N, CA, C and O atoms as a CHARMM CRD file, in Angstrom:
* protein
*
  264
    1    1 SER  N    237.28300  67.10200  61.06500 PROA 1      0.00000
    2    1 SER  CA   236.98000  67.42800  59.68400 PROA 1      0.00000
    3    1 SER  C    237.87200  68.56700  59.17800 PROA 1      0.00000
    4    1 SER  O    238.41900  68.49700  58.07700 PROA 1      0.00000
    5    2 ALA  N    238.00900  69.60300  59.98900 PROA 2      0.00000
    6    2 ALA  CA   238.85400  70.72700  59.58900 PROA 2      0.00000
    7    2 ALA  C    240.31500  70.31000  59.49700 PROA 2      0.00000
    8    2 ALA  O    241.04700  70.78000  58.62500 PROA 2      0.00000
    9    3 HSD  N    240.74100  69.41800  60.40600 PROA 3      0.00000
   10    3 HSD  CA   242.12500  68.95100  60.37700 PROA 3      0.00000
   11    3 HSD  C    242.40500  68.14200  59.10500 PROA 3      0.00000
   12    3 HSD  O    243.46700  68.28100  58.49800 PROA 3      0.00000
   13    4 ILE  N    241.47300  67.31900  58.71600 PROA 4      0.00000
   14    4 ILE  CA   241.65100  66.51700  57.50800 PROA 4      0.00000
   15    4 ILE  C    241.72700  67.42000  56.28000 PROA 4      0.00000
   16    4 ILE  O    242.53800  67.18800  55.38400 PROA 4      0.00000
   17    5 SER  N    240.89100  68.43900  56.24000 PROA 5      0.00000
   18    5 SER  CA   240.93700  69.39200  55.12200 PROA 5      0.00000
   19    5 SER  C    242.27300  70.11100  55.07600 PROA 5      0.00000
   20    5 SER  O    242.82300  70.32800  53.99600 PROA 5      0.00000
   21    6 MET  N    242.80000  70.48100  56.23100 PROA 6      0.00000
   22    6 MET  CA   244.08700  71.16800  56.30200 PROA 6      0.00000
   23    6 MET  C    245.21700  70.24900  55.84800 PROA 6      0.00000
   24    6 MET  O    246.08700  70.66700  55.08400 PROA 6      0.00000
   25    7 ILE  N    245.20700  69.01400  56.30800 PROA 7      0.00000
   26    7 ILE  CA   246.23400  68.05200  55.91000 PROA 7      0.00000
   27    7 ILE  C    246.15900  67.79400  54.41100 PROA 7      0.00000
   28    7 ILE  O    247.19000  67.73800  53.74000 PROA 7      0.00000
   29    8 ASP  N    244.95400  67.63800  53.88200 PROA 8      0.00000
   30    8 ASP  CA   244.76900  67.43300  52.45700 PROA 8      0.00000
   31    8 ASP  C    245.32000  68.60700  51.65500 PROA 8      0.00000
   32    8 ASP  O    245.99100  68.40400  50.64400 PROA 8      0.00000
   33    9 ALA  N    245.04600  69.82000  52.09100 PROA 9      0.00000
   34    9 ALA  CA   245.53900  71.01000  51.40000 PROA 9      0.00000
   35    9 ALA  C    247.06600  71.07900  51.44900 PROA 9      0.00000
   36    9 ALA  O    247.69900  71.42800  50.45200 PROA 9      0.00000
   37   10 LEU  N    247.65800  70.75300  52.58400 PROA 10     0.00000
   38   10 LEU  CA   249.11800  70.76000  52.70900 PROA 10     0.00000
   39   10 LEU  C    249.75300  69.69700  51.81200 PROA 10     0.00000
   40   10 LEU  O    250.77100  69.94800  51.16700 PROA 10     0.00000
   41   11 MET  N    249.15700  68.52800  51.77700 PROA 11     0.00000
   42   11 MET  CA   249.68400  67.45800  50.91900 PROA 11     0.00000
   43   11 MET  C    249.58600  67.84900  49.45400 PROA 11     0.00000
   44   11 MET  O    250.51000  67.58200  48.68600 PROA 11     0.00000
   45   12 MET  N    248.49700  68.47100  49.05400 PROA 12     0.00000
   46   12 MET  CA   248.34200  68.88600  47.66100 PROA 12     0.00000
   47   12 MET  C    249.34700  69.98400  47.31500 PROA 12     0.00000
   48   12 MET  O    249.93000  69.96700  46.23000 PROA 12     0.00000
   49   13 ALA  N    249.55300  70.92700  48.21400 PROA 13     0.00000
   50   13 ALA  CA   250.53100  71.99400  47.97000 PROA 13     0.00000
   51   13 ALA  C    251.93100  71.40600  47.79900 PROA 13     0.00000
   52   13 ALA  O    252.67900  71.82600  46.91600 PROA 13     0.00000
   53   14 TYR  N    252.28200  70.44900  48.63200 PROA 14     0.00000
   54   14 TYR  CA   253.58400  69.79800  48.52700 PROA 14     0.00000
   55   14 TYR  C    253.70700  69.05000  47.19900 PROA 14     0.00000
   56   14 TYR  O    254.73200  69.13000  46.52200 PROA 14     0.00000
   57   15 THR  N    252.66400  68.33200  46.84300 PROA 15     0.00000
   58   15 THR  CA   252.66200  67.57200  45.59600 PROA 15     0.00000
   59   15 THR  C    252.85300  68.48300  44.39600 PROA 15     0.00000
   60   15 THR  O    253.63100  68.16800  43.49600 PROA 15     0.00000
   61   16 VAL  N    252.16000  69.59500  44.37400 PROA 16     0.00000
   62   16 VAL  CA   252.26800  70.53800  43.25400 PROA 16     0.00000
   63   16 VAL  C    253.68600  71.09100  43.15500 PROA 16     0.00000
   64   16 VAL  O    254.18100  71.33300  42.05400 PROA 16     0.00000
   65   17 GLU  N    254.33800  71.29100  44.29000 PROA 17     0.00000
   66   17 GLU  CA   255.70400  71.80900  44.28900 PROA 17     0.00000
   67   17 GLU  C    256.72200  70.76000  43.83600 PROA 17     0.00000
   68   17 GLU  O    257.71700  71.09900  43.19500 PROA 17     0.00000
   69   18 MET  N    256.47900  69.49400  44.16300 PROA 18     0.00000
   70   18 MET  CA   257.47300  68.45500  43.93500 PROA 18     0.00000
   71   18 MET  C    257.26700  67.65700  42.64400 PROA 18     0.00000
   72   18 MET  O    258.22700  67.12500  42.08500 PROA 18     0.00000
   73   19 ILE  N    256.04500  67.57200  42.17700 PROA 19     0.00000
   74   19 ILE  CA   255.73500  66.70100  41.04400 PROA 19     0.00000
   75   19 ILE  C    255.14100  67.52500  39.91000 PROA 19     0.00000
   76   19 ILE  O    254.33400  68.42700  40.13400 PROA 19     0.00000
   77   20 SER  N    255.55100  67.20100  38.69900 PROA 20     0.00000
   78   20 SER  CA   254.91800  67.79300  37.52100 PROA 20     0.00000
   79   20 SER  C    254.68500  66.67200  36.51300 PROA 20     0.00000
   80   20 SER  O    255.34000  65.63100  36.56100 PROA 20     0.00000
   81   21 ILE  N    253.76800  66.89400  35.62700 PROA 21     0.00000
   82   21 ILE  CA   253.49200  65.90100  34.59300 PROA 21     0.00000
   83   21 ILE  C    254.76300  65.64100  33.78400 PROA 21     0.00000
   84   21 ILE  O    255.06500  64.49900  33.43800 PROA 21     0.00000
   85   22 GLU  N    255.49800  66.70000  33.48800 PROA 22     0.00000
   86   22 GLU  CA   256.73000  66.56700  32.70800 PROA 22     0.00000
   87   22 GLU  C    257.75700  65.69500  33.42000 PROA 22     0.00000
   88   22 GLU  O    258.41000  64.86800  32.78300 PROA 22     0.00000
   89   23 LYS  N    257.91100  65.86900  34.74000 PROA 23     0.00000
   90   23 LYS  CA   258.86600  65.06400  35.49800 PROA 23     0.00000
   91   23 LYS  C    258.45900  63.59800  35.51100 PROA 23     0.00000
   92   23 LYS  O    259.30300  62.71000  35.39100 PROA 23     0.00000
   93   24 VAL  N    257.17200  63.35200  35.65500 PROA 24     0.00000
   94   24 VAL  CA   256.68300  61.97500  35.67000 PROA 24     0.00000
   95   24 VAL  C    256.93400  61.31800  34.31400 PROA 24     0.00000
   96   24 VAL  O    257.43600  60.19500  34.25300 PROA 24     0.00000
   97   25 VAL  N    256.59300  62.00000  33.24300 PROA 25     0.00000
   98   25 VAL  CA   256.79200  61.45300  31.89900 PROA 25     0.00000
   99   25 VAL  C    258.27900  61.19900  31.64600 PROA 25     0.00000
  100   25 VAL  O    258.64000  60.16200  31.08900 PROA 25     0.00000
  101   26 ALA  N    259.13400  62.12000  32.04200 PROA 26     0.00000
  102   26 ALA  CA   260.58100  61.93400  31.87000 PROA 26     0.00000
  103   26 ALA  C    261.06600  60.71800  32.65200 PROA 26     0.00000
  104   26 ALA  O    261.91300  59.96300  32.17400 PROA 26     0.00000
  105   27 SER  N    260.53600  60.53500  33.83800 PROA 27     0.00000
  106   27 SER  CA   260.90900  59.38000  34.65700 PROA 27     0.00000
  107   27 SER  C    260.48200  58.07500  33.98800 PROA 27     0.00000
  108   27 SER  O    261.26500  57.12900  33.91300 PROA 27     0.00000
  109   28 VAL  N    259.25500  58.02500  33.50800 PROA 28     0.00000
  110   28 VAL  CA   258.74800  56.80700  32.86600 PROA 28     0.00000
  111   28 VAL  C    259.53200  56.50000  31.59900 PROA 28     0.00000
  112   28 VAL  O    259.77400  55.33200  31.29500 PROA 28     0.00000
  113   29 LYS  N    259.93200  57.51900  30.85800 PROA 29     0.00000
  114   29 LYS  CA   260.69000  57.29800  29.62200 PROA 29     0.00000
  115   29 LYS  C    262.01000  56.59500  29.88500 PROA 29     0.00000
  116   29 LYS  O    262.55400  55.95700  28.98400 PROA 29     0.00000
  117   30 ARG  N    262.53900  56.69800  31.10600 PROA 30     0.00000
  118   30 ARG  CA   263.81800  56.06300  31.43300 PROA 30     0.00000
  119   30 ARG  C    263.71600  54.54800  31.49900 PROA 30     0.00000
  120   30 ARG  O    264.71300  53.85500  31.29700 PROA 30     0.00000
  121   31 PHE  N    262.51800  54.01700  31.78200 PROA 31     0.00000
  122   31 PHE  CA   262.42100  52.57400  31.95700 PROA 31     0.00000
  123   31 PHE  C    261.28700  51.90700  31.17700 PROA 31     0.00000
  124   31 PHE  O    261.14900  50.68400  31.22200 PROA 31     0.00000
  125   32 SER  N    260.47600  52.68800  30.46700 PROA 32     0.00000
  126   32 SER  CA   259.33600  52.10800  29.78100 PROA 32     0.00000
  127   32 SER  C    259.00300  52.89400  28.51900 PROA 32     0.00000
  128   32 SER  O    259.45200  54.02500  28.33300 PROA 32     0.00000
  129   33 THR  N    258.22400  52.28200  27.67600 PROA 33     0.00000
  130   33 THR  CA   257.71400  52.97800  26.50400 PROA 33     0.00000
  131   33 THR  C    256.20900  53.14600  26.67300 PROA 33     0.00000
  132   33 THR  O    255.56700  52.39700  27.40900 PROA 33     0.00000
  133   34 PHE  N    255.66300  54.13300  25.98700 PROA 34     0.00000
  134   34 PHE  CA   254.22900  54.35900  26.05300 PROA 34     0.00000
  135   34 PHE  C    253.80300  55.17200  24.84800 PROA 34     0.00000
  136   34 PHE  O    254.62400  55.79600  24.17600 PROA 34     0.00000
  137   35 SER  N    252.52600  55.15500  24.59100 PROA 35     0.00000
  138   35 SER  CA   251.95100  55.90600  23.48100 PROA 35     0.00000
  139   35 SER  C    251.53200  57.28200  23.99100 PROA 35     0.00000
  140   35 SER  O    250.56500  57.40600  24.74300 PROA 35     0.00000
  141   36 ALA  N    252.25900  58.30300  23.58000 PROA 36     0.00000
  142   36 ALA  CA   251.95500  59.65100  24.05400 PROA 36     0.00000
  143   36 ALA  C    250.55100  60.08800  23.65300 PROA 36     0.00000
  144   36 ALA  O    249.89900  60.83000  24.38800 PROA 36     0.00000
  145   37 SER  N    250.08600  59.64000  22.50600 PROA 37     0.00000
  146   37 SER  CA   248.75900  60.05400  22.05700 PROA 37     0.00000
  147   37 SER  C    247.64100  59.37600  22.84300 PROA 37     0.00000
  148   37 SER  O    246.51700  59.87700  22.88100 PROA 37     0.00000
  149   38 LYS  N    247.94500  58.23400  23.47300 PROA 38     0.00000
  150   38 LYS  CA   246.90600  57.50300  24.19900 PROA 38     0.00000
  151   38 LYS  C    247.07600  57.52100  25.71000 PROA 38     0.00000
  152   38 LYS  O    246.08800  57.44800  26.44100 PROA 38     0.00000
  153   39 GLU  N    248.30200  57.61600  26.18600 PROA 39     0.00000
  154   39 GLU  CA   248.56300  57.43200  27.61400 PROA 39     0.00000
  155   39 GLU  C    249.05400  58.66800  28.35800 PROA 39     0.00000
  156   39 GLU  O    249.15600  58.63600  29.58400 PROA 39     0.00000
  157   40 LEU  N    249.35400  59.73700  27.66700 PROA 40     0.00000
  158   40 LEU  CA   249.92500  60.90800  28.31300 PROA 40     0.00000
  159   40 LEU  C    248.99500  61.42400  29.41600 PROA 40     0.00000
  160   40 LEU  O    247.82000  61.68300  29.15100 PROA 40     0.00000
  161   41 PRO  N    249.49400  61.57700  30.64000 PROA 41     0.00000
  162   41 PRO  CA   248.64200  62.03300  31.73900 PROA 41     0.00000
  163   41 PRO  C    248.16400  63.46900  31.51900 PROA 41     0.00000
  164   41 PRO  O    248.85900  64.27800  30.90500 PROA 41     0.00000
  165   42 PHE  N    246.97800  63.76700  32.02400 PROA 42     0.00000
  166   42 PHE  CA   246.38100  65.08300  31.81400 PROA 42     0.00000
  167   42 PHE  C    246.36700  65.95800  33.06200 PROA 42     0.00000
  168   42 PHE  O    246.14900  67.16500  32.96000 PROA 42     0.00000
  169   43 ASP  N    246.59600  65.37100  34.24100 PROA 43     0.00000
  170   43 ASP  CA   246.71900  66.16000  35.46800 PROA 43     0.00000
  171   43 ASP  C    247.63700  65.41000  36.42900 PROA 43     0.00000
  172   43 ASP  O    248.10100  64.31500  36.11400 PROA 43     0.00000
  173   44 LEU  N    247.90100  65.99500  37.59900 PROA 44     0.00000
  174   44 LEU  CA   248.84600  65.37800  38.53000 PROA 44     0.00000
  175   44 LEU  C    248.37400  64.02200  39.04300 PROA 44     0.00000
  176   44 LEU  O    249.16600  63.08700  39.15800 PROA 44     0.00000
  177   45 GLU  N    247.10100  63.92000  39.34500 PROA 45     0.00000
  178   45 GLU  CA   246.58200  62.63900  39.83100 PROA 45     0.00000
  179   45 GLU  C    246.74700  61.55800  38.76000 PROA 45     0.00000
  180   45 GLU  O    247.17800  60.44300  39.05500 PROA 45     0.00000
  181   46 ASP  N    246.40500  61.89200  37.53100 PROA 46     0.00000
  182   46 ASP  CA   246.56200  60.94800  36.42900 PROA 46     0.00000
  183   46 ASP  C    248.03300  60.61000  36.22200 PROA 46     0.00000
  184   46 ASP  O    248.36500  59.47200  35.89200 PROA 46     0.00000
  185   47 ALA  N    248.91000  61.58200  36.40900 PROA 47     0.00000
  186   47 ALA  CA   250.34800  61.34800  36.26300 PROA 47     0.00000
  187   47 ALA  C    250.85200  60.35800  37.30800 PROA 47     0.00000
  188   47 ALA  O    251.66800  59.49000  36.99600 PROA 47     0.00000
  189   48 MET  N    250.37800  60.48000  38.53000 PROA 48     0.00000
  190   48 MET  CA   250.80800  59.55300  39.57900 PROA 48     0.00000
  191   48 MET  C    250.29900  58.14200  39.30800 PROA 48     0.00000
  192   48 MET  O    251.03100  57.17300  39.50500 PROA 48     0.00000
  193   49 VAL  N    249.06300  58.02000  38.86200 PROA 49     0.00000
  194   49 VAL  CA   248.50600  56.70900  38.51500 PROA 49     0.00000
  195   49 VAL  C    249.26500  56.11600  37.32100 PROA 49     0.00000
  196   49 VAL  O    249.56500  54.92300  37.30200 PROA 49     0.00000
  197   50 PHE  N    249.57100  56.95100  36.33500 PROA 50     0.00000
  198   50 PHE  CA   250.34500  56.54500  35.16200 PROA 50     0.00000
  199   50 PHE  C    251.69400  55.98400  35.59800 PROA 50     0.00000
  200   50 PHE  O    252.09700  54.91500  35.13800 PROA 50     0.00000
  201   51 TRP  N    252.39600  56.69300  36.48000 PROA 51     0.00000
  202   51 TRP  CA   253.70700  56.26200  36.95500 PROA 51     0.00000
  203   51 TRP  C    253.60000  54.93600  37.70000 PROA 51     0.00000
  204   51 TRP  O    254.39300  54.02600  37.45800 PROA 51     0.00000
  205   52 ILE  N    252.63800  54.81900  38.59500 PROA 52     0.00000
  206   52 ILE  CA   252.45900  53.58600  39.36700 PROA 52     0.00000
  207   52 ILE  C    252.17900  52.41400  38.43200 PROA 52     0.00000
  208   52 ILE  O    252.76500  51.34300  38.58600 PROA 52     0.00000
  209   53 ASN  N    251.29300  52.61100  37.47100 PROA 53     0.00000
  210   53 ASN  CA   250.97400  51.53300  36.53100 PROA 53     0.00000
  211   53 ASN  C    252.19300  51.10500  35.73000 PROA 53     0.00000
  212   53 ASN  O    252.41500  49.91000  35.53200 PROA 53     0.00000
  213   54 LYS  N    252.98300  52.05900  35.27000 PROA 54     0.00000
  214   54 LYS  CA   254.17300  51.72200  34.48800 PROA 54     0.00000
  215   54 LYS  C    255.21400  51.00700  35.34100 PROA 54     0.00000
  216   54 LYS  O    255.85400  50.06700  34.86900 PROA 54     0.00000
  217   55 VAL  N    255.39100  51.43100  36.57600 PROA 55     0.00000
  218   55 VAL  CA   256.33900  50.76600  37.47500 PROA 55     0.00000
  219   55 VAL  C    255.89300  49.33100  37.73400 PROA 55     0.00000
  220   55 VAL  O    256.70300  48.40700  37.66100 PROA 55     0.00000
  221   56 LEU  N    254.61500  49.14100  38.03400 PROA 56     0.00000
  222   56 LEU  CA   254.11800  47.79300  38.29800 PROA 56     0.00000
  223   56 LEU  C    254.21100  46.89900  37.06200 PROA 56     0.00000
  224   56 LEU  O    254.54900  45.72100  37.17200 PROA 56     0.00000
  225   57 THR  N    253.91400  47.45200  35.89500 PROA 57     0.00000
  226   57 THR  CA   254.03400  46.68100  34.66000 PROA 57     0.00000
  227   57 THR  C    255.47900  46.27000  34.41900 PROA 57     0.00000
  228   57 THR  O    255.75500  45.12900  34.04700 PROA 57     0.00000
  229   58 ASP  N    256.40000  47.20500  34.63300 PROA 58     0.00000
  230   58 ASP  CA   257.81400  46.91500  34.43900 PROA 58     0.00000
  231   58 ASP  C    258.30700  45.87200  35.45000 PROA 58     0.00000
  232   58 ASP  O    259.05600  44.96300  35.09100 PROA 58     0.00000
  233   59 LEU  N    257.89000  46.00400  36.69400 PROA 59     0.00000
  234   59 LEU  CA   258.27600  45.02700  37.71600 PROA 59     0.00000
  235   59 LEU  C    257.72300  43.64300  37.38800 PROA 59     0.00000
  236   59 LEU  O    258.41400  42.63400  37.53000 PROA 59     0.00000
  237   60 SER  N    256.49100  43.61300  36.95600 PROA 60     0.00000
  238   60 SER  CA   255.86500  42.33900  36.59800 PROA 60     0.00000
  239   60 SER  C    256.59100  41.69100  35.44000 PROA 60     0.00000
  240   60 SER  O    256.84500  40.48600  35.46000 PROA 60     0.00000
  241   61 ARG  N    256.92500  42.47200  34.43700 PROA 61     0.00000
  242   61 ARG  CA   257.63900  41.96600  33.27100 PROA 61     0.00000
  243   61 ARG  C    259.02600  41.46100  33.67100 PROA 61     0.00000
  244   61 ARG  O    259.46300  40.41700  33.18600 PROA 61     0.00000
  245   62 ASN  N    259.71400  42.17900  34.53800 PROA 62     0.00000
  246   62 ASN  CA   261.07100  41.79700  34.93000 PROA 62     0.00000
  247   62 ASN  C    261.09200  40.59400  35.87200 PROA 62     0.00000
  248   62 ASN  O    262.02700  39.79500  35.82000 PROA 62     0.00000
  249   63 THR  N    260.09600  40.45100  36.71900 PROA 63     0.00000
  250   63 THR  CA   260.08900  39.30900  37.64500 PROA 63     0.00000
  251   63 THR  C    259.54300  38.05700  36.97900 PROA 63     0.00000
  252   63 THR  O    259.83300  36.94800  37.42900 PROA 63     0.00000
  253   64 ALA  N    258.75300  38.20600  35.90900 PROA 64     0.00000
  254   64 ALA  CA   258.21100  37.03000  35.21500 PROA 64     0.00000
  255   64 ALA  C    259.31600  36.23900  34.51800 PROA 64     0.00000
  256   64 ALA  O    259.21700  35.02200  34.36900 PROA 64     0.00000
  257   65 GLY  N    260.36100  36.93500  34.09700 PROA 65     0.00000
  258   65 GLY  CA   261.44700  36.27700  33.38800 PROA 65     0.00000
  259   65 GLY  C    262.48300  35.64900  34.30100 PROA 65     0.00000
  260   65 GLY  O    263.39000  34.96700  33.82200 PROA 65     0.00000
  261   66 HSD  N    262.37100  35.86200  35.59700 PROA 66     0.00000
  262   66 HSD  CA   263.38000  35.35000  36.53900 PROA 66     0.00000
  263   66 HSD  C    262.87300  34.19700  37.34800 PROA 66     0.00000
  264   66 HSD  O    263.60200  33.66000  38.18200 PROA 66     0.00000
């Protein structure tokens, strides 16, 4: 239990250092459009889910045409 808590804390610290909402939004803007008033992520977890959803949507759209 203590080891899992430690690993979780280390992963979160790394994530906070490497990822920001601004970086995620800038990345998504390179390949997709979105409504900032409706879809803008509000925290890091939401930003990661936002990025994953946009990537999957873009992949689905691109593979459907091929």
